[in-house]
VODOMAR-233550 format. One record per residue (C-alpha): residue number from 1; residue in three letters; x, y, z. Coordinates in nm, 3 decimals. Layout:
N
<pt resi="NUM" resn="ALA" east="X" north="Y" up="Z"/>
...
//
This chain:
309
<pt resi="1" resn="MET" east="7.757" north="13.002" up="10.415"/>
<pt resi="2" resn="VAL" east="7.825" north="12.789" up="10.065"/>
<pt resi="3" resn="VAL" east="7.547" north="12.587" up="10.010"/>
<pt resi="4" resn="CYS" east="7.590" north="12.305" up="9.701"/>
<pt resi="5" resn="PHE" east="7.292" north="12.178" up="9.553"/>
<pt resi="6" resn="VAL" east="7.361" north="11.944" up="9.268"/>
<pt resi="7" resn="TYR" east="7.610" north="11.688" up="9.171"/>
<pt resi="8" resn="GLU" east="7.865" north="11.879" up="9.002"/>
<pt resi="9" resn="GLU" east="7.905" north="12.137" up="9.268"/>
<pt resi="10" resn="ILE" east="8.026" north="11.896" up="9.497"/>
<pt resi="11" resn="ILE" east="8.265" north="11.725" up="9.263"/>
<pt resi="12" resn="ILE" east="8.404" north="12.113" up="9.287"/>
<pt resi="13" resn="CYS" east="8.407" north="12.163" up="9.601"/>
<pt resi="14" resn="ARG" east="8.586" north="11.834" up="9.693"/>
<pt resi="15" resn="GLU" east="8.856" north="11.946" up="9.430"/>
<pt resi="16" resn="TYR" east="8.856" north="12.304" up="9.569"/>
<pt resi="17" resn="HIS" east="8.881" north="12.132" up="9.930"/>
<pt resi="18" resn="LYS" east="9.182" north="11.922" up="9.825"/>
<pt resi="19" resn="ALA" east="9.351" north="12.210" up="9.658"/>
<pt resi="20" resn="GLY" east="9.348" north="12.412" up="9.974"/>
<pt resi="21" resn="SER" east="9.119" north="12.682" up="9.852"/>
<pt resi="22" resn="TRP" east="8.862" north="12.681" up="10.087"/>
<pt resi="23" resn="LYS" east="8.841" north="12.961" up="10.359"/>
<pt resi="24" resn="GLY" east="8.821" north="12.870" up="10.713"/>
<pt resi="25" resn="ASN" east="8.560" north="12.594" up="10.719"/>
<pt resi="26" resn="GLU" east="8.331" north="12.649" up="10.488"/>
<pt resi="27" resn="PHE" east="8.411" north="12.318" up="10.321"/>
<pt resi="28" resn="GLY" east="8.275" north="12.179" up="10.631"/>
<pt resi="29" resn="ARG" east="7.963" north="12.398" up="10.612"/>
<pt resi="30" resn="CYS" east="7.888" north="12.295" up="10.220"/>
<pt resi="31" resn="CYS" east="7.617" north="12.093" up="10.145"/>
<pt resi="32" resn="GLY" east="7.472" north="12.084" up="10.466"/>
<pt resi="33" resn="GLY" east="7.756" north="11.961" up="10.703"/>
<pt resi="34" resn="MET" east="7.946" north="11.751" up="10.421"/>
<pt resi="35" resn="GLY" east="8.263" north="11.712" up="10.591"/>
<pt resi="36" resn="SER" east="8.157" north="11.674" up="10.919"/>
<pt resi="37" resn="LYS" east="8.127" north="11.322" up="11.093"/>
<pt resi="38" resn="GLU" east="7.764" north="11.303" up="11.149"/>
<pt resi="39" resn="LYS" east="7.706" north="11.386" up="10.788"/>
<pt resi="40" resn="LYS" east="7.946" north="11.102" up="10.648"/>
<pt resi="41" resn="MET" east="7.837" north="10.786" up="10.440"/>
<pt resi="42" resn="LYS" east="7.831" north="10.531" up="10.729"/>
<pt resi="43" resn="THR" east="7.956" north="10.217" up="10.560"/>
<pt resi="44" resn="LEU" east="7.934" north="9.879" up="10.725"/>
<pt resi="45" resn="CYS" east="8.234" north="9.690" up="10.624"/>
<pt resi="46" resn="LEU" east="8.211" north="9.344" up="10.652"/>
<pt resi="47" resn="HIS" east="8.530" north="9.102" up="10.654"/>
<pt resi="48" resn="GLY" east="8.625" north="8.780" up="10.490"/>
<pt resi="49" resn="PHE" east="8.632" north="8.418" up="10.639"/>
<pt resi="50" resn="ARG" east="8.801" north="8.338" up="10.962"/>
<pt resi="51" resn="THR" east="8.947" north="8.688" up="10.988"/>
<pt resi="52" resn="SER" east="8.827" north="8.986" up="11.184"/>
<pt resi="53" resn="GLY" east="8.668" north="9.367" up="11.147"/>
<pt resi="54" resn="SER" east="9.028" north="9.491" up="11.247"/>
<pt resi="55" resn="PHE" east="9.223" north="9.304" up="11.015"/>
<pt resi="56" resn="LEU" east="8.967" north="9.460" up="10.725"/>
<pt resi="57" resn="GLN" east="9.027" north="9.784" up="10.893"/>
<pt resi="58" resn="LYS" east="9.384" north="9.763" up="10.850"/>
<pt resi="59" resn="GLN" east="9.373" north="9.639" up="10.495"/>
<pt resi="60" resn="ILE" east="9.147" north="9.965" up="10.398"/>
<pt resi="61" resn="SER" east="9.325" north="10.174" up="10.596"/>
<pt resi="62" resn="LYS" east="9.638" north="10.091" up="10.258"/>
<pt resi="63" resn="TRP" east="9.399" north="10.279" up="10.048"/>
<pt resi="64" resn="ASP" east="9.457" north="10.646" up="9.970"/>
<pt resi="65" resn="PRO" east="9.256" north="10.823" up="10.227"/>
<pt resi="66" resn="SER" east="9.088" north="11.033" up="9.950"/>
<pt resi="67" resn="ILE" east="8.891" north="10.729" up="9.851"/>
<pt resi="68" resn="PHE" east="8.707" north="10.742" up="10.185"/>
<pt resi="69" resn="GLN" east="8.782" north="11.080" up="10.329"/>
<pt resi="70" resn="GLU" east="8.328" north="11.153" up="10.353"/>
<pt resi="71" resn="PHE" east="8.264" north="10.810" up="10.488"/>
<pt resi="72" resn="ASP" east="8.237" north="10.661" up="10.837"/>
<pt resi="73" resn="LEU" east="8.377" north="10.297" up="10.820"/>
<pt resi="74" resn="VAL" east="8.229" north="10.064" up="11.065"/>
<pt resi="75" resn="PHE" east="8.442" north="9.717" up="11.119"/>
<pt resi="76" resn="PRO" east="8.193" north="9.497" up="11.284"/>
<pt resi="77" resn="ASP" east="8.350" north="9.105" up="11.377"/>
<pt resi="78" resn="GLY" east="8.159" north="8.787" up="11.256"/>
<pt resi="79" resn="LEU" east="7.906" north="8.650" up="11.434"/>
<pt resi="80" resn="PHE" east="8.053" north="8.325" up="11.518"/>
<pt resi="81" resn="PRO" east="8.401" north="8.229" up="11.610"/>
<pt resi="82" resn="ALA" east="8.647" north="8.056" up="11.354"/>
<pt resi="83" resn="GLY" east="8.562" north="7.727" up="11.370"/>
<pt resi="84" resn="GLY" east="8.889" north="7.586" up="11.252"/>
<pt resi="85" resn="LYS" east="9.222" north="7.716" up="11.097"/>
<pt resi="86" resn="SER" east="9.265" north="8.108" up="10.934"/>
<pt resi="87" resn="ASP" east="9.507" north="8.177" up="10.711"/>
<pt resi="88" resn="ILE" east="9.593" north="8.479" up="10.829"/>
<pt resi="89" resn="GLU" east="9.777" north="8.320" up="11.157"/>
<pt resi="90" resn="ASP" east="10.101" north="8.418" up="11.051"/>
<pt resi="91" resn="ILE" east="10.001" north="8.810" up="10.984"/>
<pt resi="92" resn="PHE" east="9.750" north="8.921" up="11.204"/>
<pt resi="93" resn="PRO" east="9.646" north="8.795" up="11.577"/>
<pt resi="94" resn="PRO" east="9.331" north="8.641" up="11.695"/>
<pt resi="95" resn="PRO" east="9.085" north="8.632" up="11.756"/>
<pt resi="96" resn="TYR" east="8.904" north="8.514" up="11.405"/>
<pt resi="97" resn="PHE" east="8.576" north="8.524" up="11.321"/>
<pt resi="98" resn="GLU" east="8.335" north="8.367" up="11.048"/>
<pt resi="99" resn="TRP" east="7.965" north="8.509" up="10.941"/>
<pt resi="100" resn="TYR" east="7.848" north="8.170" up="10.848"/>
<pt resi="101" resn="GLN" east="7.921" north="7.808" up="10.744"/>
<pt resi="102" resn="PHE" east="7.937" north="7.618" up="10.417"/>
<pt resi="103" resn="ASN" east="7.989" north="7.314" up="10.230"/>
<pt resi="104" resn="LYS" east="8.274" north="7.261" up="10.000"/>
<pt resi="105" resn="ASP" east="8.072" north="7.322" up="9.653"/>
<pt resi="106" resn="PHE" east="7.936" north="7.626" up="9.852"/>
<pt resi="107" resn="THR" east="7.584" north="7.520" up="9.748"/>
<pt resi="108" resn="GLU" east="7.455" north="7.453" up="10.159"/>
<pt resi="109" resn="TYR" east="7.467" north="7.712" up="10.429"/>
<pt resi="110" resn="THR" east="7.494" north="7.682" up="10.807"/>
<pt resi="111" resn="ASN" east="7.394" north="7.949" up="11.020"/>
<pt resi="112" resn="LEU" east="7.311" north="8.142" up="10.717"/>
<pt resi="113" resn="ASP" east="6.955" north="8.306" up="10.858"/>
<pt resi="114" resn="GLU" east="7.090" north="8.345" up="11.197"/>
<pt resi="115" resn="CYS" east="7.375" north="8.577" up="11.029"/>
<pt resi="116" resn="ILE" east="7.101" north="8.761" up="10.786"/>
<pt resi="117" resn="SER" east="6.889" north="8.847" up="11.097"/>
<pt resi="118" resn="TYR" east="7.201" north="8.962" up="11.334"/>
<pt resi="119" resn="LEU" east="7.309" north="9.205" up="11.058"/>
<pt resi="120" resn="CYS" east="6.966" north="9.348" up="10.999"/>
<pt resi="121" resn="ASP" east="6.946" north="9.364" up="11.341"/>
<pt resi="122" resn="TYR" east="7.289" north="9.551" up="11.377"/>
<pt resi="123" resn="MET" east="7.200" north="9.791" up="11.092"/>
<pt resi="124" resn="THR" east="6.891" north="9.886" up="11.259"/>
<pt resi="125" resn="LYS" east="7.013" north="9.939" up="11.576"/>
<pt resi="126" resn="ASN" east="7.402" north="10.112" up="11.492"/>
<pt resi="127" resn="GLY" east="7.273" north="10.273" up="11.139"/>
<pt resi="128" resn="PRO" east="7.127" north="10.386" up="10.941"/>
<pt resi="129" resn="PHE" east="7.374" north="10.253" up="10.724"/>
<pt resi="130" resn="ASP" east="7.395" north="10.436" up="10.328"/>
<pt resi="131" resn="GLY" east="7.635" north="10.133" up="10.204"/>
<pt resi="132" resn="LEU" east="7.797" north="9.823" up="10.263"/>
<pt resi="133" resn="LEU" east="8.150" north="9.717" up="10.184"/>
<pt resi="134" resn="GLY" east="8.299" north="9.331" up="10.209"/>
<pt resi="135" resn="PHE" east="8.569" north="9.130" up="10.106"/>
<pt resi="136" resn="SER" east="8.524" north="8.777" up="9.983"/>
<pt resi="137" resn="GLN" east="8.244" north="8.628" up="10.260"/>
<pt resi="138" resn="GLY" east="8.181" north="8.968" up="10.356"/>
<pt resi="139" resn="ALA" east="8.127" north="9.094" up="10.037"/>
<pt resi="140" resn="THR" east="7.905" north="8.764" up="9.912"/>
<pt resi="141" resn="LEU" east="7.693" north="8.877" up="10.232"/>
<pt resi="142" resn="SER" east="7.677" north="9.270" up="10.113"/>
<pt resi="143" resn="ALA" east="7.576" north="9.175" up="9.753"/>
<pt resi="144" resn="LEU" east="7.320" north="8.956" up="9.902"/>
<pt resi="145" resn="LEU" east="7.146" north="9.233" up="10.187"/>
<pt resi="146" resn="ALA" east="7.127" north="9.455" up="9.885"/>
<pt resi="147" resn="GLY" east="6.948" north="9.170" up="9.682"/>
<pt resi="148" resn="TYR" east="6.730" north="9.089" up="9.936"/>
<pt resi="149" resn="GLN" east="6.623" north="9.437" up="10.064"/>
<pt resi="150" resn="ALA" east="6.548" north="9.547" up="9.688"/>
<pt resi="151" resn="GLN" east="6.283" north="9.255" up="9.705"/>
<pt resi="152" resn="GLY" east="6.157" north="9.361" up="10.034"/>
<pt resi="153" resn="LYS" east="6.318" north="9.052" up="10.193"/>
<pt resi="154" resn="VAL" east="6.476" north="9.239" up="10.496"/>
<pt resi="155" resn="LEU" east="6.555" north="9.594" up="10.616"/>
<pt resi="156" resn="SER" east="6.196" north="9.714" up="10.552"/>
<pt resi="157" resn="ASP" east="6.240" north="9.923" up="10.848"/>
<pt resi="158" resn="HIS" east="6.614" north="10.042" up="10.734"/>
<pt resi="159" resn="PRO" east="6.640" north="10.293" up="10.449"/>
<pt resi="160" resn="PRO" east="6.742" north="10.160" up="10.120"/>
<pt resi="161" resn="ILE" east="7.105" north="10.072" up="10.088"/>
<pt resi="162" resn="LYS" east="7.255" north="10.333" up="9.858"/>
<pt resi="163" resn="PHE" east="7.586" north="10.177" up="9.731"/>
<pt resi="164" resn="VAL" east="7.748" north="9.817" up="9.764"/>
<pt resi="165" resn="ILE" east="8.160" north="9.755" up="9.704"/>
<pt resi="166" resn="SER" east="8.245" north="9.420" up="9.643"/>
<pt resi="167" resn="ILE" east="8.617" north="9.267" up="9.695"/>
<pt resi="168" resn="SER" east="8.640" north="8.927" up="9.583"/>
<pt resi="169" resn="GLY" east="8.260" north="8.857" up="9.671"/>
<pt resi="170" resn="SER" east="8.051" north="8.588" up="9.458"/>
<pt resi="171" resn="LYS" east="7.687" north="8.495" up="9.444"/>
<pt resi="172" resn="PHE" east="7.530" north="8.240" up="9.650"/>
<pt resi="173" resn="ARG" east="7.447" north="7.899" up="9.456"/>
<pt resi="174" resn="ASP" east="7.137" north="7.780" up="9.675"/>
<pt resi="175" resn="PRO" east="6.839" north="7.858" up="9.376"/>
<pt resi="176" resn="ASN" east="6.616" north="7.965" up="9.662"/>
<pt resi="177" resn="ILE" east="6.859" north="8.213" up="9.757"/>
<pt resi="178" resn="CYS" east="6.908" north="8.299" up="9.401"/>
<pt resi="179" resn="ASP" east="6.553" north="8.311" up="9.282"/>
<pt resi="180" resn="VAL" east="6.504" north="8.612" up="9.530"/>
<pt resi="181" resn="ALA" east="6.831" north="8.823" up="9.536"/>
<pt resi="182" resn="TYR" east="6.911" north="8.811" up="9.193"/>
<pt resi="183" resn="LYS" east="6.613" north="8.788" up="9.077"/>
<pt resi="184" resn="GLU" east="6.636" north="9.160" up="8.915"/>
<pt resi="185" resn="PRO" east="6.961" north="9.358" up="8.848"/>
<pt resi="186" resn="ILE" east="6.987" north="9.517" up="9.176"/>
<pt resi="187" resn="LYS" east="6.964" north="9.909" up="9.122"/>
<pt resi="188" resn="VAL" east="7.222" north="10.005" up="9.377"/>
<pt resi="189" resn="LYS" east="7.536" north="10.145" up="9.284"/>
<pt resi="190" resn="SER" east="7.840" north="9.927" up="9.294"/>
<pt resi="191" resn="ALA" east="8.206" north="9.871" up="9.261"/>
<pt resi="192" resn="HIS" east="8.413" north="9.554" up="9.193"/>
<pt resi="193" resn="LEU" east="8.729" north="9.496" up="9.299"/>
<pt resi="194" resn="ILE" east="8.848" north="9.139" up="9.103"/>
<pt resi="195" resn="GLY" east="9.159" north="8.979" up="9.065"/>
<pt resi="196" resn="ASP" east="9.349" north="8.853" up="8.809"/>
<pt resi="197" resn="LYS" east="9.487" north="8.555" up="9.003"/>
<pt resi="198" resn="ASP" east="9.213" north="8.501" up="9.234"/>
<pt resi="199" resn="TRP" east="9.056" north="8.169" up="9.277"/>
<pt resi="200" resn="LEU" east="8.706" north="8.400" up="9.303"/>
<pt resi="201" resn="LYS" east="8.788" north="8.596" up="8.971"/>
<pt resi="202" resn="ILE" east="8.474" north="8.423" up="8.772"/>
<pt resi="203" resn="PRO" east="8.208" north="8.408" up="9.040"/>
<pt resi="204" resn="SER" east="8.320" north="8.776" up="9.110"/>
<pt resi="205" resn="GLU" east="8.240" north="8.890" up="8.729"/>
<pt resi="206" resn="GLU" east="7.934" north="8.675" up="8.791"/>
<pt resi="207" resn="LEU" east="7.836" north="8.891" up="9.099"/>
<pt resi="208" resn="ALA" east="7.909" north="9.201" up="8.901"/>
<pt resi="209" resn="THR" east="7.654" north="9.113" up="8.656"/>
<pt resi="210" resn="ALA" east="7.385" north="9.090" up="8.908"/>
<pt resi="211" resn="PHE" east="7.391" north="9.468" up="8.981"/>
<pt resi="212" resn="ASP" east="7.249" north="9.774" up="8.724"/>
<pt resi="213" resn="ASN" east="7.555" north="9.948" up="8.593"/>
<pt resi="214" resn="PRO" east="7.838" north="9.811" up="8.786"/>
<pt resi="215" resn="LEU" east="8.211" north="9.976" up="8.804"/>
<pt resi="216" resn="ILE" east="8.441" north="9.661" up="8.793"/>
<pt resi="217" resn="LEU" east="8.824" north="9.743" up="8.856"/>
<pt resi="218" resn="ARG" east="9.075" north="9.474" up="8.739"/>
<pt resi="219" resn="HIS" east="9.391" north="9.389" up="8.941"/>
<pt resi="220" resn="PRO" east="9.674" north="9.189" up="8.875"/>
<pt resi="221" resn="GLN" east="9.669" north="9.010" up="9.246"/>
<pt resi="222" resn="GLY" east="9.516" north="8.714" up="9.398"/>
<pt resi="223" resn="HIS" east="9.244" north="8.682" up="9.639"/>
<pt resi="224" resn="THR" east="9.302" north="8.957" up="9.848"/>
<pt resi="225" resn="VAL" east="9.199" north="9.340" up="9.944"/>
<pt resi="226" resn="PRO" east="9.486" north="9.484" up="9.690"/>
<pt resi="227" resn="ARG" east="9.668" north="9.754" up="9.658"/>
<pt resi="228" resn="LEU" east="9.554" north="10.046" up="9.438"/>
<pt resi="229" resn="ASP" east="9.771" north="10.166" up="9.139"/>
<pt resi="230" resn="GLU" east="9.700" north="10.599" up="9.040"/>
<pt resi="231" resn="ALA" east="9.448" north="10.461" up="8.780"/>
<pt resi="232" resn="ALA" east="9.209" north="10.249" up="9.072"/>
<pt resi="233" resn="VAL" east="9.239" north="10.521" up="9.293"/>
<pt resi="234" resn="ARG" east="9.117" north="10.781" up="9.051"/>
<pt resi="235" resn="HIS" east="8.835" north="10.586" up="8.960"/>
<pt resi="236" resn="LEU" east="8.737" north="10.483" up="9.278"/>
<pt resi="237" resn="CYS" east="8.771" north="10.866" up="9.395"/>
<pt resi="238" resn="GLU" east="8.482" north="10.967" up="9.094"/>
<pt resi="239" resn="TRP" east="8.331" north="10.695" up="9.196"/>
<pt resi="240" resn="THR" east="8.277" north="10.764" up="9.565"/>
<pt resi="241" resn="THR" east="8.220" north="11.119" up="9.435"/>
<pt resi="242" resn="SER" east="7.944" north="11.006" up="9.268"/>
<pt resi="243" resn="VAL" east="7.750" north="10.831" up="9.542"/>
<pt resi="244" resn="LEU" east="7.806" north="11.161" up="9.786"/>
<pt resi="245" resn="GLY" east="7.669" north="11.326" up="9.470"/>
<pt resi="246" resn="ASP" east="7.370" north="11.127" up="9.457"/>
<pt resi="247" resn="THR" east="7.300" north="11.168" up="9.842"/>
<pt resi="248" resn="PHE" east="7.384" north="11.528" up="9.875"/>
<pt resi="249" resn="ALA" east="7.145" north="11.579" up="9.602"/>
<pt resi="250" resn="HIS" east="6.871" north="11.410" up="9.748"/>
<pt resi="251" resn="ARG" east="6.893" north="11.565" up="10.059"/>
<pt resi="252" resn="SER" east="6.915" north="11.945" up="9.899"/>
<pt resi="253" resn="CYS" east="6.569" north="12.093" up="9.982"/>
<pt resi="254" resn="ASN" east="6.380" north="11.859" up="9.742"/>
<pt resi="255" resn="LEU" east="6.515" north="12.052" up="9.423"/>
<pt resi="256" resn="GLU" east="6.491" north="11.859" up="9.138"/>
<pt resi="257" resn="ASN" east="6.763" north="11.634" up="8.980"/>
<pt resi="258" resn="SER" east="6.964" north="11.849" up="8.774"/>
<pt resi="259" resn="GLY" east="6.990" north="11.555" up="8.530"/>
<pt resi="260" resn="ALA" east="7.357" north="11.539" up="8.440"/>
<pt resi="261" resn="GLU" east="7.453" north="11.227" up="8.304"/>
<pt resi="262" resn="GLU" east="7.621" north="10.978" up="8.547"/>
<pt resi="263" resn="THR" east="7.949" north="10.742" up="8.445"/>
<pt resi="264" resn="ASN" east="8.127" north="10.520" up="8.623"/>
<pt resi="265" resn="THR" east="8.495" north="10.627" up="8.456"/>
<pt resi="266" resn="ALA" east="8.396" north="11.039" up="8.419"/>
<pt resi="267" resn="SER" east="8.700" north="11.198" up="8.396"/>
<pt resi="268" resn="HIS" east="8.728" north="11.450" up="8.685"/>
<pt resi="269" resn="SER" east="8.963" north="11.736" up="8.580"/>
<pt resi="270" resn="ASP" east="9.298" north="11.728" up="8.843"/>
<pt resi="271" resn="VAL" east="9.301" north="12.051" up="8.971"/>
<pt resi="272" resn="ASN" east="9.634" north="12.103" up="8.914"/>
<pt resi="273" resn="SER" east="9.578" north="12.079" up="8.538"/>
<pt resi="274" resn="GLY" east="9.357" north="12.402" up="8.553"/>
<pt resi="275" resn="SER" east="9.017" north="12.287" up="8.504"/>
<pt resi="276" resn="LEU" east="8.799" north="12.217" up="8.769"/>
<pt resi="277" resn="ILE" east="8.460" north="12.119" up="8.570"/>
<pt resi="278" resn="PRO" east="8.337" north="11.747" up="8.479"/>
<pt resi="279" resn="THR" east="8.402" north="11.716" up="8.120"/>
<pt resi="280" resn="TYR" east="8.114" north="11.529" up="8.054"/>
<pt resi="281" resn="LEU" east="7.866" north="11.804" up="8.137"/>
<pt resi="282" resn="SER" east="7.655" north="11.972" up="7.884"/>
<pt resi="283" resn="ASP" east="7.774" north="12.308" up="7.743"/>
<pt resi="284" resn="LEU" east="7.493" north="12.477" up="7.939"/>
<pt resi="285" resn="ARG" east="7.552" north="12.292" up="8.270"/>
<pt resi="286" resn="ARG" east="7.916" north="12.364" up="8.258"/>
<pt resi="287" resn="GLU" east="7.803" north="12.765" up="8.212"/>
<pt resi="288" resn="LEU" east="7.602" north="12.751" up="8.538"/>
<pt resi="289" resn="VAL" east="7.852" north="12.576" up="8.721"/>
<pt resi="290" resn="LEU" east="8.097" north="12.844" up="8.655"/>
<pt resi="291" resn="LEU" east="7.841" north="13.144" up="8.716"/>
<pt resi="292" resn="ARG" east="7.791" north="12.992" up="9.032"/>
<pt resi="293" resn="MET" east="8.168" north="12.933" up="9.136"/>
<pt resi="294" resn="GLU" east="8.254" north="13.278" up="8.999"/>
<pt resi="295" resn="LYS" east="7.958" north="13.392" up="9.257"/>
<pt resi="296" resn="LEU" east="8.143" north="13.235" up="9.542"/>
<pt resi="297" resn="ILE" east="8.466" north="13.353" up="9.431"/>
<pt resi="298" resn="ARG" east="8.349" north="13.699" up="9.426"/>
<pt resi="299" resn="SER" east="8.175" north="13.683" up="9.756"/>
<pt resi="300" resn="GLY" east="8.486" north="13.563" up="9.954"/>
<pt resi="301" resn="ASN" east="8.394" north="13.176" up="10.025"/>
<pt resi="302" resn="LEU" east="8.625" north="13.030" up="9.752"/>
<pt resi="303" resn="GLU" east="9.004" north="13.174" up="9.716"/>
<pt resi="304" resn="GLY" east="9.078" north="13.212" up="9.361"/>
<pt resi="305" resn="GLY" east="9.418" north="13.018" up="9.356"/>
<pt resi="306" resn="ALA" east="9.228" north="12.728" up="9.178"/>
<pt resi="307" resn="LYS" east="9.221" north="12.852" up="8.836"/>
<pt resi="308" resn="ILE" east="8.861" north="12.773" up="8.671"/>
<pt resi="309" resn="LYS" east="8.817" north="12.766" up="8.264"/>
//
């Protein structure tokens, strides 16, 4: 049985898996079950205003499957039926939903407290959830939940939210909300997809500043879940791998973290280039990882088809 204890080995194991170098079901047993459904990172995905969970699911399904291959994505519908015309009526069938209502200046909100209570109850009963993904209204809510939990306002009986993926999100503008949710940098891993032609471009940038060390991915499109180019896919894959690494390192026999330096845009070498060791590791850490991988090959748990430098 292969056991990987730290972030670097998870990256390597994942690259070997993609290269087809694992024998049998070894990858599924790696990291205490990484790759099995029950061990995937459970993610609550919140749709935009007057759309639906199934519509967001359809949009996300167009992304490269490698991004969320170790994530279990859940797409609930909003708490309230759409109270007016939906922008997707011509491209996707009803029903449509909304999470809460707001005035034209986005400074006053109706049913927001009910929405927050509903989502907290949903997460407790159907979770625990490792993280949140949201588009537009759903992204704004995702950041709010993370900020509120960090300040002890909600989800006290739920494990800490580990990550947030915001697509066209924004901050709430009510000072009573801002003074709590964004009081301090939200120390949760976050990725923010921001469109150059999005009418929420500036608010999305402002939301990103509410997080500690956010990853910002820009695209040339508007207010939509964008199609991703190769560079964006690579960055998101690296980011989701770092999320997995943090989680499984924390789960591993209470061993101390290896202390490898993180970076949102760390370049994990393409398996076809011949190197599977992340370039940002120290020389000593690289040598230790190499020794471990060589032992795995000698033990027969890895085939030698993928080259190690």
